[in-house]
Backbone bond lengths (Angstrom), bond angles and torsions (degrees), N, CA, C in turn:
res aa  C-N    CA-C-N  psi(-1)  N-CA   C-N-CA  omega(-1)  CA-C   N-CA-C  phi
1 M - - - 1.518 - - 1.571 106.25 -
2 K 1.349 115.44 134.08 1.410 120.82 -176.92 1.597 108.17 -75.01
3 E 1.353 114.22 138.23 1.476 120.88 179.23 1.525 108.08 -78.13
4 N 1.328 114.76 142.71 1.437 118.21 169.05 1.596 111.16 -85.80
5 R 1.349 116.95 114.10 1.406 120.08 -172.13 1.466 115.09 -57.77
6 S 1.390 115.70 -35.02 1.429 124.40 -175.78 1.558 109.61 -62.93
7 V 1.334 111.26 -46.01 1.539 119.34 -179.94 1.494 110.46 -61.62
8 V 1.381 114.37 -47.29 1.446 123.31 -178.86 1.497 108.95 -54.99
9 R 1.363 112.26 -48.80 1.516 118.15 -176.21 1.491 111.22 -64.43
10 V 1.354 118.68 -40.69 1.432 118.36 177.02 1.482 113.51 -62.61
11 L 1.370 118.85 -40.04 1.449 121.83 178.14 1.577 111.87 -69.11
12 D 1.299 114.94 -36.53 1.489 116.76 175.63 1.476 112.38 -62.99
13 I 1.311 120.87 -40.27 1.396 126.54 175.33 1.574 113.83 -60.53
14 L 1.340 112.66 -47.92 1.487 120.59 -178.46 1.576 108.05 -64.09
15 E 1.302 115.29 -43.30 1.496 119.61 -178.12 1.530 109.94 -65.98
16 L 1.342 118.41 -37.83 1.454 122.38 -178.87 1.530 107.89 -65.86
17 I 1.363 117.29 -46.78 1.405 121.03 -177.53 1.558 110.45 -64.20
18 A 1.349 115.40 -37.16 1.454 119.26 178.34 1.497 114.50 -62.45
19 K 1.282 117.26 -23.07 1.504 121.87 -178.56 1.475 112.24 -79.41
20 H 1.332 118.16 -13.90 1.489 122.98 -175.12 1.591 110.98 -119.74
21 D 1.222 115.78 97.82 1.475 122.36 177.45 1.475 114.18 -54.56
22 E 1.389 112.72 -35.25 1.498 118.12 -177.19 1.500 111.41 -76.25
23 G 1.303 117.89 -13.21 1.485 118.85 177.47 1.476 109.32 99.21
24 L 1.372 119.14 159.25 1.427 124.80 173.64 1.547 112.29 -131.51
25 T 1.275 115.82 146.36 1.440 122.09 -179.42 1.543 108.34 -88.57
26 L 1.315 115.08 165.81 1.506 120.93 176.31 1.504 112.32 -53.66
27 G 1.401 113.95 -47.22 1.471 117.69 178.90 1.488 113.84 -59.01
28 Q 1.395 118.85 -43.41 1.462 122.02 179.95 1.514 109.31 -61.05
29 I 1.331 114.94 -43.14 1.509 117.26 -170.66 1.452 109.95 -69.08
30 Y 1.397 120.06 -47.65 1.449 118.28 -173.98 1.570 110.93 -68.51
31 R 1.357 116.77 -30.74 1.483 119.18 173.96 1.474 115.35 -70.04
32 M 1.351 114.00 -44.68 1.489 117.25 -177.19 1.559 108.91 -66.28
33 L 1.336 119.29 -33.10 1.431 118.22 -177.48 1.479 114.39 -96.20
34 D 1.406 114.89 -4.96 1.458 125.42 178.53 1.537 110.49 57.08
35 I 1.284 114.77 52.26 1.471 121.42 -179.10 1.534 108.94 -123.10
36 P 1.282 119.82 157.57 1.518 121.75 -179.07 1.538 108.36 -55.91
37 K 1.365 116.85 144.26 1.386 121.97 178.32 1.515 108.92 -63.04
38 A 1.307 118.57 -45.26 1.494 121.79 -176.17 1.558 109.83 -57.88
39 T 1.373 116.69 -44.73 1.429 120.95 -179.92 1.496 111.21 -63.11
40 A 1.266 121.24 -44.35 1.434 126.66 178.83 1.577 110.45 -60.57
41 Y 1.385 114.74 -41.44 1.404 122.13 -179.72 1.530 110.07 -60.16
42 D 1.390 113.68 -50.43 1.496 118.88 -174.49 1.586 107.44 -66.32
43 V 1.209 121.63 -42.21 1.472 121.13 176.95 1.502 111.23 -62.57
44 L 1.304 120.39 -46.62 1.449 125.00 -177.85 1.572 109.50 -60.86
45 R 1.355 116.96 -45.05 1.469 118.55 -178.52 1.554 111.70 -67.58
46 T 1.287 116.87 -34.30 1.460 118.93 177.22 1.514 110.30 -69.50
47 L 1.352 116.48 -44.71 1.440 118.16 177.18 1.577 113.95 -62.82
48 Y 1.310 114.10 -33.82 1.506 120.49 177.94 1.453 110.10 -64.77
49 K 1.391 115.80 -44.60 1.420 117.81 -174.98 1.584 111.20 -70.67
50 L 1.296 115.81 -21.74 1.470 122.95 -178.50 1.599 109.95 -89.52
51 D 1.363 115.40 -1.27 1.499 118.83 -177.23 1.585 111.34 69.97
52 A 1.320 118.08 17.27 1.447 119.30 179.11 1.572 106.53 -79.07
53 I 1.300 115.96 -27.45 1.539 120.78 175.57 1.454 106.50 -141.00
54 Y 1.368 117.33 161.57 1.416 122.83 176.64 1.512 106.54 -151.21
55 Y 1.369 115.02 171.52 1.471 121.49 179.57 1.532 111.68 -78.23
56 R 1.292 117.70 125.74 1.491 118.21 170.32 1.576 108.47 -68.04
57 D 1.273 115.19 -40.84 1.421 123.71 -178.85 1.554 108.00 -136.31
58 P 1.382 116.28 107.01 1.442 118.81 -175.36 1.578 115.00 -58.85
59 N 1.257 116.67 -22.33 1.384 121.96 -179.73 1.633 112.19 -81.11
60 L 1.300 113.15 -32.52 1.454 117.74 -179.94 1.505 107.19 -90.38
61 K 1.373 117.11 -23.16 1.458 122.03 -174.10 1.491 113.83 56.67
62 N 1.293 115.43 47.96 1.408 123.89 178.12 1.514 111.14 -96.70
63 Y 1.265 118.94 120.21 1.491 123.76 -171.79 1.522 112.71 -83.51
64 V 1.296 116.95 135.62 1.505 125.84 170.40 1.535 109.02 -125.93
65 I 1.323 113.76 166.16 1.513 118.54 178.95 1.564 110.13 -65.63
66 G 1.304 114.82 134.74 1.474 120.68 179.68 1.503 117.13 -96.99
67 S 1.354 115.31 -177.88 1.375 122.98 -177.67 1.546 117.05 -62.82
68 K 1.314 118.97 -30.33 1.402 122.96 179.54 1.587 109.50 -61.56
69 M 1.294 115.14 -43.29 1.504 119.55 178.65 1.468 113.31 -64.97
70 F 1.347 115.69 -36.84 1.470 120.42 175.93 1.498 111.72 -63.32
71 A 1.385 112.58 -41.32 1.492 116.18 -179.47 1.560 111.70 -64.61
72 I 1.324 114.50 -40.32 1.464 118.42 178.16 1.541 108.87 -65.14
73 G 1.342 116.66 -40.02 1.513 119.29 -177.18 1.553 110.69 -67.80
74 S 1.341 116.16 -30.70 1.459 120.43 -177.32 1.540 108.64 -70.07
75 V 1.363 115.95 -30.08 1.472 117.56 179.09 1.485 109.46 -72.15
76 Y 1.288 117.67 -35.04 1.489 120.15 173.84 1.513 113.20 -59.20
77 T 1.323 114.99 -43.45 1.490 121.88 178.08 1.515 107.96 -59.89
78 K 1.293 119.94 -46.09 1.432 122.71 -175.90 1.575 111.00 -66.82
79 N 1.361 114.76 -31.96 1.500 116.81 -177.43 1.493 114.22 -98.53
80 S 1.311 117.62 5.64 1.503 121.46 -175.29 1.560 103.91 -77.91
81 N 1.429 113.70 119.22 1.460 117.96 172.72 1.494 113.67 -59.28
82 F 1.330 114.98 -35.45 1.495 119.02 178.27 1.519 112.71 -58.71
83 I 1.328 114.86 -51.48 1.449 117.91 177.43 1.480 113.99 -65.90
84 E 1.299 119.61 -43.88 1.464 125.91 176.42 1.455 114.34 -52.97
85 A 1.336 112.99 -44.28 1.462 120.41 -173.98 1.562 110.13 -65.71
86 G 1.306 114.58 -36.15 1.517 113.54 -176.26 1.532 116.11 -111.79
87 A 1.313 118.70 7.81 1.461 123.40 -175.88 1.506 114.48 -56.75
88 F 1.322 116.56 -46.76 1.493 123.26 -172.68 1.552 106.50 -62.12
89 E 1.345 115.02 -52.75 1.474 120.16 -176.36 1.524 111.76 -65.55
90 L 1.279 116.66 -37.93 1.493 122.01 -177.42 1.582 107.96 -67.59
91 K 1.271 116.37 -40.75 1.437 119.44 178.38 1.617 111.29 -59.95
92 D 1.351 109.88 -45.10 1.513 114.96 178.63 1.463 112.95 -65.70
93 F 1.351 116.13 -38.50 1.449 120.83 179.65 1.522 110.73 -60.71
94 A 1.341 115.98 -48.40 1.475 120.53 178.75 1.509 110.69 -59.00
95 S 1.369 116.74 -40.17 1.451 119.61 -175.21 1.585 111.45 -76.12
96 D 1.311 116.15 -37.31 1.409 124.63 -177.12 1.522 110.38 -65.32
97 Y 1.353 116.53 -44.52 1.447 123.45 -175.19 1.521 114.76 -100.15
98 N 1.357 113.14 -1.57 1.479 117.67 -177.93 1.589 109.70 51.06
99 T 1.327 112.91 55.08 1.472 117.24 -179.39 1.484 107.99 -136.68
100 T 1.332 117.84 -175.49 1.472 122.42 -179.72 1.489 107.42 -115.84
101 V 1.274 115.06 134.09 1.534 118.37 178.57 1.560 106.43 -131.11
102 F 1.309 112.08 143.22 1.488 119.78 -176.84 1.562 109.60 -121.93
103 G 1.345 111.97 156.92 1.457 119.69 164.75 1.504 109.10 -120.39
104 T 1.259 116.96 128.44 1.493 123.11 -178.12 1.485 113.41 -120.04
105 K 1.344 117.59 153.88 1.494 122.45 172.03 1.458 106.44 -125.95
106 K 1.374 114.41 149.66 1.501 120.54 174.20 1.486 108.80 -100.37
107 I 1.313 120.07 119.75 1.436 124.17 178.29 1.536 108.66 -118.05
108 E 1.315 114.21 109.25 1.527 122.66 -169.84 1.477 107.92 52.24
109 D 1.300 118.62 -116.19 1.479 122.20 -169.39 1.547 111.39 -102.61
110 K 1.347 119.05 17.55 1.436 121.57 -179.01 1.551 109.85 -133.75
111 V 1.315 114.50 160.35 1.430 123.56 177.27 1.580 108.97 -112.77
112 V 1.349 115.50 128.37 1.442 120.02 179.50 1.593 109.96 -114.65
113 F 1.286 114.94 131.41 1.478 118.61 177.51 1.574 106.27 -81.42
114 V 1.306 115.03 120.30 1.486 119.84 -176.82 1.505 112.88 -114.27
115 A 1.297 118.20 -4.26 1.481 120.44 175.42 1.540 110.94 -154.60
116 K 1.342 114.10 148.67 1.532 118.32 -177.04 1.485 103.29 -150.32
117 Y 1.313 119.77 128.08 1.455 128.08 173.37 1.529 107.00 -128.68
118 Q 1.302 115.37 131.23 1.495 120.50 -172.91 1.502 106.27 -133.22
119 G 1.357 118.56 130.26 1.435 124.67 173.08 1.513 112.01 -64.64
120 Q 1.291 115.69 146.12 1.497 118.34 -176.75 1.543 111.64 -61.46
121 Q 1.291 119.51 -27.44 1.460 120.85 -177.73 1.490 111.82 -114.46
122 A 1.297 118.16 27.50 1.512 124.32 176.36 1.516 108.69 -54.95
123 Q 1.359 114.26 129.86 1.445 120.44 -178.00 1.597 109.99 -76.21
124 Y 1.355 115.73 -32.27 1.427 117.79 -177.72 1.514 110.82 -113.92
125 N 1.365 113.67 127.64 1.492 120.15 -177.88 1.537 107.76 -92.59
126 A 1.317 116.31 92.21 1.423 121.09 -178.92 1.511 111.65 -58.55
127 P 1.302 122.01 135.35 1.468 119.66 -173.51 1.507 115.00 -79.17
128 Q 1.328 119.35 -19.26 1.492 121.43 -177.50 1.522 110.07 -66.50
129 Q 1.296 112.49 141.86 1.480 117.29 179.18 1.563 105.76 -126.72
130 I 1.386 116.37 168.85 1.390 117.82 173.82 1.525 111.30 -62.76
131 G 1.302 116.28 129.49 1.426 118.33 -170.97 1.472 117.67 104.11
132 T 1.409 118.94 -21.98 1.397 123.18 176.86 1.509 109.83 -56.01
133 I 1.355 113.94 139.02 1.479 119.86 -176.61 1.497 106.45 -121.21
134 I 1.402 116.51 131.48 1.430 121.01 177.68 1.558 108.38 -111.45
135 Y 1.379 114.93 121.13 1.414 117.87 -177.47 1.549 113.18 -98.22
136 D 1.341 113.34 -27.21 1.488 121.43 175.63 1.447 110.78 -95.35
137 L 1.376 116.68 85.79 1.474 119.26 -167.66 1.546 113.80 -61.53
138 E 1.348 115.34 -26.33 1.429 118.55 -179.45 1.570 115.71 -76.31
139 S 1.297 114.51 -7.89 1.474 121.18 177.73 1.532 113.58 -88.60
140 D 1.306 113.49 -4.98 1.585 119.59 -172.50 1.517 107.31 -133.06
141 A 1.355 111.23 141.08 1.448 115.11 -177.85 1.599 111.20 -65.94
142 S 1.266 114.60 -33.78 1.487 118.32 178.23 1.467 109.65 -67.86
143 G 1.352 119.66 -40.24 1.466 122.21 -177.82 1.503 109.13 -69.60
144 L 1.334 118.11 -36.89 1.507 121.43 179.81 1.569 109.02 -66.07
145 A 1.350 113.94 -35.03 1.481 118.69 -178.81 1.517 108.17 -62.56
146 Y 1.335 119.39 -39.38 1.496 122.13 176.99 1.490 113.15 -64.67
147 L 1.405 113.99 -42.43 1.465 117.80 178.80 1.513 112.41 -65.74
148 L 1.349 114.86 -31.95 1.493 118.68 -179.29 1.490 114.63 -77.85
149 F 1.333 113.87 -50.73 1.441 116.83 -171.44 1.486 119.91 -103.26
150 D 1.364 115.86 -9.08 1.414 120.76 174.20 1.500 113.28 -110.89
151 D 1.318 118.06 -53.42 1.464 122.28 178.67 1.536 109.43 -76.39
152 K 1.363 117.99 -26.46 1.444 125.64 -173.98 1.520 109.73 48.97
153 N 1.373 112.75 52.83 1.467 121.91 -179.74 1.611 107.63 -68.98
154 K 1.359 115.75 123.03 1.413 122.11 -170.54 1.537 109.03 -64.98
155 E 1.327 117.97 -41.57 1.434 120.29 -178.10 1.497 111.88 -67.40
156 V 1.289 118.44 -38.12 1.465 121.68 174.57 1.490 112.81 -67.43
157 I 1.330 118.53 -42.23 1.449 120.87 176.54 1.502 109.76 -59.06
158 A 1.369 116.87 -41.50 1.499 117.89 -177.08 1.571 109.42 -60.36
159 K 1.330 115.03 -33.33 1.486 119.50 -174.56 1.583 109.33 -80.96
160 H 1.335 114.06 -26.86 1.436 116.54 -175.97 1.531 109.91 -129.57
161 K 1.347 115.65 59.59 1.439 121.83 -175.75 1.579 112.06 -64.03
162 E 1.298 115.54 -42.35 1.469 117.57 179.43 1.492 115.02 -61.95
163 A 1.353 113.39 -42.66 1.445 120.92 178.81 1.446 112.14 -60.20
164 Y 1.414 113.24 -43.93 1.526 119.81 179.87 1.547 111.29 -61.64
165 K 1.342 113.83 -36.25 1.506 118.83 -178.07 1.590 108.91 -72.55
166 K 1.288 113.77 -40.67 1.476 119.16 -177.30 1.500 112.96 -73.57
167 G 1.337 117.14 -28.34 1.444 120.78 178.71 1.519 112.66 90.03
168 Y 1.300 117.83 9.32 1.502 120.98 172.82 1.546 105.34 -153.82
169 L 1.356 114.14 165.31 1.457 120.44 -172.53 1.520 109.50 -126.43
170 E 1.318 111.82 139.92 1.507 122.28 171.47 1.519 108.29 -117.89
171 L 1.336 115.79 129.46 1.477 118.70 -175.47 1.570 109.95 -142.90
172 H 1.300 114.93 129.42 1.472 120.85 171.62 1.485 106.83 -78.07
173 S 1.335 114.85 135.26 1.496 118.43 -172.49 1.477 112.76 -137.87
174 N 1.329 115.97 176.90 1.463 124.34 179.69 1.552 111.95 59.33
175 G 1.281 116.01 27.53 1.476 117.89 176.44 1.527 114.35 71.59
176 S 1.344 116.69 11.08 1.430 119.16 -177.26 1.463 111.51 -128.78
177 L 1.345 116.11 133.72 1.471 119.80 177.06 1.567 110.45 -70.61
178 N 1.260 117.52 -11.60 1.454 120.29 -172.77 1.560 111.16 -91.28
179 V 1.354 116.45 -10.81 1.488 119.22 174.49 1.502 111.12 -107.40
180 L 1.300 113.87 126.48 1.468 121.41 -173.55 1.549 110.99 -125.38
181 S 1.293 114.10 132.26 1.482 118.20 177.74 1.538 108.54 -114.45
182 V 1.278 117.25 142.24 1.483 122.65 179.06 1.531 104.88 -127.22
183 A 1.403 112.66 124.36 1.384 121.20 -176.99 1.484 113.55 -118.72
184 V 1.347 119.72 129.24 1.453 123.11 -176.18 1.495 108.00 -126.49
185 P 1.387 117.08 130.28 1.515 115.25 179.94 1.567 112.85 -77.66
186 V 1.314 114.29 154.73 1.478 122.22 173.20 1.569 106.87 -116.93
187 Y 1.264 113.73 133.77 1.466 121.09 -175.89 1.592 113.07 -108.15
188 N 1.323 116.83 147.66 1.480 117.06 177.45 1.518 112.10 -108.26
189 F 1.316 114.68 -167.71 1.508 119.43 -177.83 1.525 112.74 -68.83
190 E 1.336 117.72 -11.41 1.495 119.44 176.92 1.600 109.06 -93.33
191 N 1.272 115.60 8.23 1.447 122.18 -177.28 1.553 111.12 61.53
192 R 1.349 116.54 30.74 1.478 122.96 179.89 1.536 107.07 -112.57
193 V 1.350 111.94 152.92 1.416 116.85 174.68 1.530 108.36 -72.96
194 C 1.337 118.39 118.91 1.456 122.81 -177.64 1.533 113.34 -108.86
195 G 1.315 115.93 -4.61 1.413 122.55 178.04 1.561 112.23 -175.37
196 V 1.308 115.55 166.40 1.459 119.33 174.95 1.573 108.79 -132.64
197 L 1.285 116.14 135.93 1.450 123.98 174.19 1.577 106.66 -97.84
198 M 1.290 114.69 132.08 1.439 120.22 -177.70 1.506 113.77 -137.58
199 T 1.310 116.42 131.41 1.449 120.04 173.86 1.513 110.45 -112.59
200 T 1.299 118.00 136.24 1.519 121.72 -177.41 1.516 107.89 -127.68
201 D 1.288 116.44 127.63 1.472 116.57 -175.09 1.558 107.16 -163.69
202 I 1.412 114.09 170.27 1.443 118.98 169.54 1.501 108.08 -60.57
203 E 1.360 117.54 135.68 1.429 120.13 -176.26 1.569 112.16 -59.70
204 E 1.280 115.50 130.33 1.420 120.35 179.14 1.488 113.40 -73.35
205 Q 1.335 116.93 128.25 1.507 119.46 -176.48 1.571 109.24 -80.84
206 N 1.278 115.58 -28.75 1.409 121.14 -177.34 1.585 106.96 -82.91
207 E 1.344 113.74 110.60 1.435 117.80 -173.65 1.499 111.71 -65.74
208 E 1.256 120.98 -35.47 1.413 123.12 179.87 1.566 110.50 -65.63
209 V 1.319 117.78 -42.72 1.430 118.47 176.32 1.530 113.06 -64.27
210 H 1.362 115.01 -38.20 1.437 119.06 177.73 1.548 113.38 -60.68
211 E 1.287 110.54 -46.96 1.531 116.56 178.62 1.495 111.11 -64.37
212 E 1.318 119.74 -32.16 1.502 123.90 177.16 1.539 107.31 -66.55
213 K 1.341 117.58 -45.54 1.448 118.85 -178.86 1.472 111.62 -64.16
214 V 1.354 118.02 -44.16 1.468 121.50 178.81 1.535 110.24 -61.01
215 S 1.309 113.76 -45.38 1.474 118.57 -177.01 1.528 109.87 -61.84
216 K 1.312 117.71 -39.06 1.442 122.92 -178.26 1.554 108.17 -67.50
217 L 1.334 117.55 -41.89 1.430 121.94 -175.68 1.547 106.45 -68.24
218 I 1.224 120.23 -40.61 1.472 125.37 177.52 1.559 109.03 -60.49
219 R 1.287 115.84 -44.70 1.495 119.71 178.07 1.524 113.32 -63.98
220 I 1.318 115.12 -36.71 1.475 119.44 176.28 1.535 108.64 -66.16
221 A 1.285 116.88 -44.50 1.505 120.36 174.99 1.525 111.61 -57.14
222 Q 1.286 114.89 -41.06 1.497 118.50 -178.98 1.539 110.72 -67.02
223 N 1.354 115.15 -44.70 1.482 118.30 -179.58 1.460 111.55 -67.42
224 T 1.263 118.93 -36.26 1.477 123.10 176.42 1.503 112.33 -62.18
225 S 1.423 113.12 -45.73 1.457 117.74 178.13 1.528 112.87 -62.43
226 R 1.292 118.01 -36.46 1.398 120.51 179.09 1.610 109.33 -64.84
227 K 1.271 113.11 -44.97 1.481 117.73 179.76 1.573 110.45 -60.06
228 L 1.316 116.30 -29.17 1.469 121.61 -179.16 1.542 112.07 -88.26
229 G 1.378 118.07 4.91 1.447 120.63 171.25 1.544 112.24 98.00
230 Y 1.333 119.57 4.30 1.465 120.33 177.80 1.585 110.27 -66.59
231 I 1.344 112.59 132.69 1.481 115.53 -174.42 1.520 109.77 -121.38
232 G 1.346 117.41 16.91 1.433 121.26 177.58 1.520 111.06 -67.58
233 D 1.328 117.97 170.91 1.490 119.84 -173.61 1.556 112.98 -93.32
234 F 1.324 121.20 -6.29 1.424 122.57 -176.92 1.493 116.04 48.04
235 K 1.349 113.70 39.43 1.516 116.30 175.78 1.425 114.21 -59.71
236 W 1.355 116.33 -37.76 1.508 116.41 179.29 1.562 112.61 -68.00
237 L 1.355 115.32 -30.89 1.420 116.20 178.31 1.558 109.53 -70.82
238 K 1.343 117.44 -36.76 1.490 120.36 -178.93 1.467 108.73 -60.73
239 S 1.340 118.66 -48.85 1.419 123.39 -174.35 1.548 111.21 -64.36
240 V 1.329 114.86 -39.23 1.455 119.51 176.53 1.477 115.20 -62.71
241 L 1.364 116.59 -47.67 1.409 124.32 179.02 1.556 112.71 -64.22
242 E 1.337 113.68 -35.99 1.488 119.80 175.97 1.566 108.98 -63.66
243 D 1.323 117.00 -43.67 1.403 119.66 -179.47 1.556 113.38 -64.15
244 M 1.283 116.49 -27.92 1.477 121.22 -179.24 1.543 112.11 -81.40
245 M 1.339 116.42 -16.65 1.457 117.54 -178.71 1.542 112.48 -84.01
């Protein structure tokens, strides 16, 4: 099927703007995308009028993503089978352990945070929000989980052999040994990783409580996968859970 160049160009512009929290000017956009200035101007003015983008600074006229795009993205969150399948258990998990748990999706070469549940008394305020985009996958536990279990990247597997064997990943993040993220893949009816569940919190000093939390997150990932039609045997999950008992 032939692509519509205008639609592709609009999406390219929106995606470029989304990568820059500080905003981009017209000049930066048309030069970075190597497109005619007049074309970029027409697209930007239309998107601006539709609230798809707005000026971060009216004086600089640097464009950032607007409310219309957030509204569209929130509809995706509501309609996502991946999120719907695990929402109830994830909310309970966040509440029971007073922690923060996320649902993420991999779209092409980036990871998007599509769900976040946080316990009312969570000790650590994880910075990621719904809509956060990760471009450097190796810098994030969720991104690494996709590289390990979906892409099966040989270099990443070599660095994280134990995680690959266990079927889930634990990663100290944010430059602190006290913050730990645990990422578990979710599979669908195609036996593909369709999402990752991740909890991020101050590292639990009580080993039994830590293992309980990891075990629970693994079971939620398993239940969510089943709801999405995954028919694999979860042998790796069974062995991991047995080791924790």
